[in-house]
C-alpha positions as CSV (number, residue, x, y, z in Angstrom):
1,X,78.1,188.9,83.1
2,X,75.8,186.4,84.5
3,X,76.6,183.4,86.1
4,X,73.7,180.8,87.7
5,X,74.7,177.8,90.9
6,X,72.2,175.4,91.1
7,X,72.0,172.9,94.1
8,X,70.6,169.6,93.0
9,X,68.3,167.4,95.1
10,X,69.5,164.2,95.7
11,X,68.4,160.7,96.5
12,X,69.0,156.8,96.3
13,X,68.4,155.6,93.0
14,X,64.7,153.7,94.1
15,X,65.1,151.8,91.1
16,X,68.4,150.3,92.1
17,X,68.9,147.3,93.7
18,X,70.5,149.2,96.8
19,X,67.6,150.8,97.5
20,X,65.8,148.6,99.9
21,X,69.1,147.8,101.9
22,X,68.9,149.4,105.1
23,X,72.7,149.9,105.4
24,X,72.8,151.9,102.2
25,X,70.0,154.5,103.4
26,X,72.8,157.2,103.7
27,X,72.2,160.7,104.4
28,X,71.6,163.4,101.9
29,X,75.4,165.0,102.9
30,X,76.9,161.4,102.0
31,X,75.1,161.1,99.1
32,X,76.0,164.4,97.6
33,X,79.6,163.4,98.5
34,X,79.3,160.7,96.7
35,X,78.0,162.9,93.7
36,X,80.7,165.2,93.7
37,X,83.7,162.8,93.8
38,X,81.9,161.1,90.9
39,X,82.3,164.8,89.0
40,X,86.1,164.7,90.2
41,X,87.0,161.5,88.7
42,X,85.5,162.4,85.7
43,X,87.1,165.8,85.7
44,X,90.4,163.6,86.3
45,X,89.6,161.7,83.2
46,X,90.0,164.6,80.9
47,X,93.4,166.0,82.3
48,X,96.8,165.0,81.2
49,X,98.0,164.0,84.1
50,X,94.9,162.1,85.3
51,X,94.5,164.8,88.4
52,X,91.3,166.8,89.2
53,X,91.6,170.5,90.2
54,X,90.5,171.4,93.5
55,X,89.5,175.1,94.7
56,X,91.5,177.7,96.2
57,X,90.1,179.4,99.5
58,X,91.9,182.6,99.4
59,X,89.7,185.7,98.9
60,X,86.1,184.4,100.1
61,X,84.1,186.4,102.7
62,X,80.1,185.2,102.6
63,X,80.4,187.7,105.6
64,X,80.3,191.2,103.8
65,X,77.3,193.0,102.9
66,X,76.1,195.3,100.4
67,X,75.3,197.7,102.9
68,X,78.5,198.6,103.9
69,X,78.7,196.3,106.8
70,X,80.5,193.0,107.8
71,X,78.4,190.4,109.8
72,X,81.1,189.5,112.8
73,X,81.2,185.8,112.7
74,X,80.7,184.6,116.0
75,X,77.5,186.5,115.3
76,X,76.9,184.4,112.4
77,X,74.4,181.6,111.9
78,X,76.6,178.5,110.9
79,X,75.2,177.9,107.5
80,X,76.7,181.2,106.5
81,X,80.2,179.9,106.9
82,X,80.5,178.8,103.8
83,X,84.5,179.9,103.1
84,X,86.0,177.7,106.0
85,X,87.4,174.5,103.9
86,X,87.6,172.5,107.0
87,X,83.9,172.2,106.9
88,X,80.9,171.8,104.9
89,X,79.6,175.5,106.0
90,X,83.7,176.8,105.9
91,X,87.5,180.5,107.7
92,X,89.2,184.2,108.1
93,X,87.8,187.2,106.2
94,X,89.1,187.1,102.0
95,X,93.4,188.5,101.5
96,X,94.3,189.1,97.9
97,X,97.6,187.8,97.7
98,X,99.9,189.8,95.5
99,X,101.1,187.7,91.9
100,X,104.7,187.8,93.6
101,X,104.1,185.9,96.8
102,X,105.1,181.9,97.1
103,X,103.5,180.1,99.4
104,X,103.9,176.2,100.5
105,X,101.8,173.1,99.3
106,X,101.3,172.5,103.1
107,X,99.6,175.9,103.2
108,X,97.3,175.0,100.4
109,X,96.5,171.6,101.6
110,X,95.2,173.0,105.0
111,X,93.2,175.3,103.3
112,X,91.7,173.0,100.6
113,X,91.2,169.5,103.0
114,X,87.8,169.0,100.9
115,X,89.6,168.8,98.0
116,X,87.4,165.7,97.3
117,X,84.2,167.6,97.5
118,X,84.9,170.9,95.1
119,X,86.6,170.3,91.6
120,X,86.8,173.2,89.0
121,X,85.9,172.2,86.0
122,X,87.4,172.7,82.8
123,X,84.3,174.2,81.3
124,X,85.4,177.3,83.8
125,X,82.8,176.1,86.4
126,X,82.8,174.2,89.4
127,X,80.9,170.9,91.3
128,X,81.2,170.8,94.8
129,X,78.5,170.0,97.6
130,X,77.1,172.8,99.4
131,X,75.3,172.3,102.8
132,X,73.7,168.9,102.1
133,X,73.4,169.2,98.2
134,X,75.8,168.9,95.0
135,X,75.8,171.7,93.4
136,X,76.8,173.0,89.7
137,X,78.2,177.0,89.2
138,X,78.6,177.8,85.5
139,X,81.5,179.7,84.6
140,X,80.8,183.8,84.1
141,X,79.2,184.5,80.7
142,X,78.1,187.3,78.9
143,X,74.6,186.9,77.5
144,X,71.5,185.7,78.2
145,X,71.7,182.8,76.1
146,X,75.2,181.6,77.3
147,X,74.0,181.5,80.3
148,X,71.2,179.2,79.0
149,X,73.9,176.9,77.3
150,X,76.1,176.3,80.5
151,X,72.6,176.2,82.9
152,X,71.5,173.1,80.8
153,X,75.1,172.0,80.9
154,X,75.1,171.3,84.4
155,X,72.5,169.0,83.2
156,X,74.8,166.8,81.5
157,X,77.9,167.2,84.6
158,X,74.9,166.0,86.4
159,X,74.3,162.7,84.7
160,X,77.8,161.8,84.5
161,X,77.8,162.1,88.2
162,X,75.1,159.6,88.4
163,X,76.6,157.7,85.8
164,X,79.8,157.5,87.4
165,X,78.5,156.6,91.1
166,X,76.4,154.1,89.6
167,X,79.4,152.4,87.6
168,X,81.1,152.5,91.8
169,X,77.9,151.2,93.4
170,X,76.5,153.9,94.3
171,X,73.1,154.9,92.9
172,X,72.3,157.9,92.9
173,X,69.6,160.1,91.1
174,X,70.0,164.0,91.2
175,X,66.9,166.7,90.5
176,X,66.8,169.6,89.3
177,X,64.3,171.4,91.4
178,X,64.4,173.7,95.0
179,X,62.1,171.9,97.4
180,X,60.7,168.3,98.4
181,X,57.8,169.3,99.4
182,X,58.4,168.3,102.3
183,X,59.6,171.9,104.3
184,X,63.1,171.6,103.0
185,X,64.6,174.0,100.5
186,X,67.6,174.5,98.1
187,X,68.9,176.9,95.8
188,X,69.2,178.3,92.4
189,X,71.7,181.2,92.4
190,X,71.8,184.1,89.9
191,X,74.7,186.8,90.0
192,X,75.0,189.4,87.6
193,X,77.9,191.8,88.1
194,X,76.7,195.6,88.0
195,X,78.8,198.8,88.6
196,X,78.9,199.6,92.3
197,X,78.5,202.8,91.8
198,X,75.2,202.6,91.6
199,X,73.6,203.2,94.8
200,X,72.3,200.0,97.2
201,X,68.7,201.7,98.4
202,X,67.8,202.4,94.4
203,X,69.2,198.9,94.1
204,X,67.2,197.8,96.6
205,X,63.7,199.7,95.5
206,X,64.1,198.6,92.4
207,X,64.6,195.0,92.8
208,X,62.0,194.5,94.9
209,X,58.9,194.6,93.4
210,X,60.7,193.5,89.7
211,X,61.9,189.8,91.7
212,X,58.2,190.1,93.8
213,X,56.3,189.6,90.2
214,X,59.0,187.8,88.1
215,X,58.0,184.4,88.8
216,X,54.9,185.1,86.3
217,X,57.8,184.8,83.3
218,X,60.0,181.9,85.0
219,X,58.3,179.9,88.1
220,X,59.3,176.6,87.6
221,X,55.7,175.4,89.1
222,X,54.7,173.2,92.4
223,X,52.2,170.9,93.5
224,X,51.7,172.1,96.8
225,X,50.8,175.5,98.8
226,X,53.1,176.4,101.7
227,X,56.5,174.7,102.9
228,X,55.4,171.3,103.4
229,X,52.4,171.6,101.0
230,X,49.9,172.1,103.9
231,X,47.5,173.4,101.2
232,X,46.8,171.6,98.1
233,X,46.9,173.2,94.9
234,X,49.4,174.4,92.2
235,X,51.7,177.3,92.5
236,X,54.0,179.2,89.7
237,X,57.0,179.5,92.1
238,X,59.0,176.3,93.8
239,X,60.8,178.9,95.8
240,X,58.2,181.6,96.7
241,X,56.8,180.4,100.0
242,X,60.4,180.1,100.9
243,X,60.9,183.9,100.9
244,X,60.3,185.6,104.5
245,X,61.9,188.4,104.6
246,X,62.8,192.0,102.5
247,X,66.4,192.3,102.8
248,X,69.2,190.1,104.5
249,X,73.1,188.5,104.3
250,X,71.4,185.2,105.2
251,X,70.6,182.2,102.0
252,X,69.5,179.5,104.1
253,X,67.0,180.6,106.5
254,X,64.1,183.6,106.9
255,X,65.3,184.2,103.1
256,X,65.6,187.9,101.5
257,X,63.9,189.1,98.6
258,X,67.1,190.7,97.8
259,X,69.9,189.6,99.3
260,X,73.3,191.2,100.2
261,X,75.8,189.1,100.2
262,X,78.8,191.4,99.2
263,X,81.2,188.6,97.2
264,X,81.9,190.6,93.5
265,X,85.0,188.2,92.7
266,X,85.8,191.1,90.8
267,X,87.8,194.1,92.4
268,X,86.1,197.2,94.0
269,X,84.9,198.4,90.8
270,X,82.4,196.1,90.4
271,X,79.2,194.6,93.3
272,X,78.0,191.0,92.2
273,X,74.3,190.9,93.0
274,X,73.2,187.4,94.3
275,X,69.8,187.0,93.2
276,X,68.6,184.1,95.6
277,X,64.5,183.6,95.1
278,X,64.3,182.4,91.7
279,X,63.8,178.2,90.2
280,X,65.8,175.9,88.8
281,X,64.0,175.9,85.5
282,X,63.8,172.6,83.3
283,X,63.1,174.6,80.6
284,X,65.9,176.6,78.7
285,X,63.1,179.1,77.4
286,X,62.4,180.1,81.0
287,X,65.9,180.5,82.2
288,X,66.0,182.8,78.6
289,X,63.2,185.0,80.2
290,X,64.2,185.0,83.7
291,X,68.2,186.2,83.1
292,X,67.3,188.3,79.7
293,X,64.3,190.1,82.1
294,X,67.2,190.4,84.8
295,X,69.6,191.9,83.1
296,X,67.6,194.2,81.0
297,X,65.8,195.6,84.5
298,X,69.3,195.9,85.9
299,X,70.7,197.4,83.0
300,X,67.8,199.8,82.9
301,X,68.8,200.8,86.4
302,X,73.0,201.0,86.0
303,X,72.1,203.5,82.7
304,X,69.7,205.6,84.3
305,X,72.1,206.2,87.5
306,X,75.0,207.2,84.7
307,X,73.2,209.6,82.9
308,X,71.1,211.4,85.9
309,X,71.8,210.0,89.1
310,X,67.9,209.0,89.5
311,X,66.3,205.9,89.0
312,X,64.8,204.6,85.7
313,X,61.0,205.6,85.0
314,X,59.9,202.8,86.6
315,X,58.5,204.6,90.2
316,X,55.3,204.3,89.5
317,X,55.8,200.4,89.7
318,X,57.4,200.1,93.4
319,X,55.0,198.5,95.9
320,X,52.4,200.1,98.0
321,X,51.6,196.7,100.0
322,X,53.7,193.9,102.0
323,X,56.6,192.8,99.6
324,X,57.0,189.3,101.0
325,X,53.4,188.5,101.2
326,X,53.2,189.9,97.5
327,X,56.0,187.5,96.7
328,X,53.7,184.5,98.1
329,X,50.4,185.7,96.5
330,X,51.9,186.3,93.2
331,X,53.0,182.6,93.2
332,X,49.6,181.1,94.6
333,X,47.6,183.1,91.7
334,X,47.9,181.5,88.8
335,X,44.6,183.1,87.4
336,X,45.9,186.9,87.6
337,X,42.9,187.5,90.0
338,X,44.5,189.5,92.7
339,X,46.2,192.6,92.1
340,X,48.9,194.8,93.9
341,X,49.0,198.1,95.1
342,X,51.1,200.2,92.9
343,X,52.7,203.9,94.0
344,X,51.2,205.3,90.8
345,X,47.7,204.3,92.1
346,X,47.3,201.8,90.0
347,X,46.8,198.1,90.9
348,X,47.9,195.4,88.8
349,X,47.9,192.0,88.4
350,X,51.8,190.5,88.4
351,X,51.3,189.9,85.1
352,X,50.3,193.7,84.1
353,X,52.8,194.5,86.5
354,X,55.4,192.8,84.4
355,X,53.8,194.2,81.0
356,X,54.0,197.5,81.8
357,X,57.6,197.0,83.3
358,X,58.7,195.1,80.1
359,X,57.5,197.5,77.8
360,X,58.6,200.9,79.8
361,X,62.4,199.1,80.2
362,X,62.6,198.5,76.3
363,X,61.3,202.1,75.4
364,X,63.9,203.7,77.8
365,X,66.4,201.5,77.3
366,X,65.6,202.3,72.9
367,X,65.6,206.5,73.5
368,X,68.9,206.0,74.7
369,X,72.3,206.8,73.3
370,X,74.2,203.5,72.1
371,X,77.1,204.3,73.3
372,X,75.3,204.5,76.7
373,X,73.8,201.3,76.5
374,X,74.8,198.0,78.1
375,X,75.7,195.5,76.0
376,X,72.9,193.0,74.7
377,X,70.2,195.2,76.6
378,X,67.5,196.0,74.0
379,X,67.7,192.2,73.1
380,X,67.0,191.4,76.2
381,X,64.6,193.5,77.5
382,X,62.6,192.3,73.8
383,X,63.0,188.7,74.8
384,X,61.2,190.1,78.1
385,X,58.4,191.8,76.5
386,X,58.3,189.1,74.0
387,X,57.7,186.5,76.9
388,X,54.9,188.7,78.5
389,X,53.2,189.0,75.4
390,X,52.8,185.5,75.0
391,X,51.5,184.8,78.6
392,X,48.8,187.7,77.6
393,X,48.2,186.6,74.3
394,X,49.6,183.4,73.3
395,X,49.1,180.3,75.7
396,X,50.6,177.5,73.3
397,X,53.6,179.7,73.2
398,X,53.5,180.6,76.2
399,X,53.6,176.8,77.5
400,X,56.6,176.2,75.0
401,X,58.5,178.9,76.9
402,X,57.4,179.1,80.5
403,X,57.5,176.5,82.5
404,X,55.0,176.8,85.2
405,X,52.5,177.4,82.4
406,X,53.0,174.0,80.7
407,X,53.8,171.9,84.0
408,X,50.1,173.7,84.9
409,X,48.1,172.9,82.0
410,X,49.5,168.9,82.2
411,X,48.9,168.0,86.3
412,X,45.5,170.2,85.8
413,X,44.6,168.0,83.3
414,X,45.5,165.1,85.5
415,X,43.7,166.3,88.9
416,X,40.8,165.7,87.3
417,X,41.1,162.3,86.2
418,X,43.0,161.3,89.4
419,X,41.1,160.1,92.4
420,X,41.9,163.3,95.1
421,X,42.7,165.3,92.7
422,X,45.2,168.0,93.5
423,X,45.7,165.9,96.7
424,X,46.5,162.8,95.1
425,X,50.0,161.3,96.0
426,X,50.7,160.6,92.6
427,X,50.3,164.1,91.5
428,X,53.4,164.9,94.1
429,X,55.3,162.0,93.1
430,X,55.3,163.3,89.2
431,X,55.8,166.8,90.5
432,X,59.1,165.3,91.7
433,X,59.3,163.3,88.7
434,X,59.0,166.3,86.3
435,X,62.7,167.5,87.8
436,X,64.4,164.0,87.8
437,X,67.8,164.0,85.4
438,X,68.1,160.4,84.1
439,X,67.4,160.2,80.7
440,X,63.8,160.1,79.6
441,X,62.4,159.8,83.0
442,X,61.2,163.3,83.3
443,X,57.9,164.1,81.7
444,X,60.1,167.2,80.5
445,X,62.0,165.0,78.5
446,X,58.5,163.8,76.9
447,X,57.6,167.0,76.0
448,X,60.7,168.1,74.3
449,X,60.8,164.7,71.8
450,X,57.7,166.4,70.7
451,X,58.5,169.3,69.9
452,X,56.8,171.0,73.4
453,X,59.4,173.1,75.1
454,X,61.3,175.6,73.4
455,X,65.0,175.2,72.7
456,X,67.2,178.3,73.2
457,X,70.4,176.3,71.3
458,X,71.3,173.0,70.2
459,X,71.9,170.0,71.8
460,X,75.5,170.1,70.2
461,X,76.3,173.7,71.8
462,X,74.8,172.3,75.3
463,X,77.1,169.2,75.2
464,X,80.3,170.9,74.2
465,X,79.5,173.3,77.3
466,X,79.5,170.5,79.7
467,X,83.2,170.8,79.0
468,X,84.2,173.7,77.2
469,X,84.5,177.4,78.4
470,X,82.6,180.2,77.3
471,X,84.2,182.9,75.1
472,X,84.9,186.9,76.4
473,X,85.3,185.8,80.2
474,X,88.1,184.7,82.2
475,X,86.5,181.4,82.7
476,X,88.2,180.6,79.0
477,X,91.7,180.8,81.0
478,X,90.7,179.0,84.1
479,X,89.0,176.2,81.9
480,X,92.1,176.1,79.5
481,X,94.3,176.0,82.2
482,X,91.7,173.1,84.0
483,X,92.4,170.6,80.4
484,X,95.6,171.5,79.9
485,X,98.1,173.1,82.4
486,X,100.1,170.3,84.3
487,X,101.4,173.1,86.9
488,X,97.9,173.8,88.1
489,X,97.1,172.9,91.7
490,X,93.7,174.8,92.6
491,X,92.0,177.6,90.8
492,X,89.2,179.7,92.0
493,X,87.2,182.4,90.6
494,X,89.7,185.4,91.1
495,X,92.8,182.8,90.7
496,X,94.7,180.2,89.5
497,X,97.3,178.3,91.9
498,X,100.2,177.3,90.0
499,X,103.3,175.2,91.2
500,X,106.8,177.0,90.7
501,X,109.2,174.8,92.3
502,X,108.9,171.0,94.3
503,X,106.8,172.7,97.4
504,X,106.3,176.5,96.2
505,X,103.1,177.0,95.0
506,X,102.4,180.6,93.1
507,X,98.5,182.5,92.7
508,X,98.1,184.1,89.0
509,X,95.4,186.8,89.4
510,X,92.1,186.2,87.3
511,X,91.1,189.5,89.4
512,X,89.9,190.9,86.0
513,X,86.5,189.5,84.9
514,X,86.3,190.4,81.7
515,X,90.2,189.6,80.6
516,X,90.7,186.5,78.1
517,X,94.7,186.7,79.0
518,X,95.7,185.3,82.6
519,X,98.4,187.6,84.3
520,X,101.6,186.0,84.6
521,X,104.2,186.2,87.4
């Protein structure tokens, strides 16, 4: 199971009449509220009662750590307190409520005061303000392809936000990227459900080299090197320069390669792996490669542990160098000229590391009894192998799937013609425009119109996914409830909150992430 969270960059529409008015130069936080309220208004129009569904904060606990500890609230950085509905960086550890318990409407209002900046979507996902950015969370899905469909559907949701906000006299633009290239970074986080029985040290050791080298197959590409783009040039990943630690609970500062936030939203049997060092992609093929490779890698780790209580045959690929520095090196080395020292004594470029890893995992999964394998593991592994093969052997095909490759090709050609080359402000502006979600303004839209972008799913599927939930997970129950239940007043990943009397509410459990049936009281 996988879900993707994307924080969008946001600004006043520079082409609007109000852009030059000083009193309209609002903060990113206030602009994000505009976006969230616009989505809320649109979603309300889809409901039979015209009332949008807010978020239920019960069960949120961002301070629980995968390493078996819990960070004391008084010691936590304020940006980590995302469970306090009274603030944009929101209190109290999650306590599961029994289905038979009821509570007052006033109690829900007390814990859900930012209802105007949170909305649960009819597609089972969520749109809300996170710190200084509007954020879209996909519903839970079961395949890499569906992850692409519902992630790209978020771009449709973002465009609706822009359209509705503009009709209210608040012209905004949303950008699907990870940095403004002036020192600020915002995240695109992936979430993978895997068995908690896999020991964290083993998971960590396997994840580090994989995540360090993964931008090769799914980086979004970026003009400028360093947090503040202090060095001219081009790199694979928008996120890499902002990763500064090996392991940690934090997500907004000194970001780690392996994040240890432990909110499974699925009971004690499961762990939700929260991956924070990836890029937000405009190319569907890059999203597919990112998710498929990650699911295949995790499938190998989980399968190996279940059959032999040890790592899959990839220990020789563990890095013998500093992983944080290696992550920067991989992103900056767009020609694969430098190498990483591996535990088996071999020095490999990031591309060669990915090639060996993808084939090793594919062979390992293929050798296992089909009853042991996780669903779609082999399909994901073959997608991974195929992506790396393109990078090695077929640059044209790679440019249709891997975003940074296409972006580099275009920007490199422009850098040779534009005065100043890679230091040109025009290239920096075009880098931002690449992520612009206004229809037809991004170079990505032009490439797609010419057939230069691999399409993973038809546009009709993606448009439907903006309002319809996926099948096979509890997201279907949540999305259909949001669309049709008149007694629904709030929802979360793990519960529906329904009205059972004039001033009494009740939670219906959605604790089982694979259940299509909501439990009745």
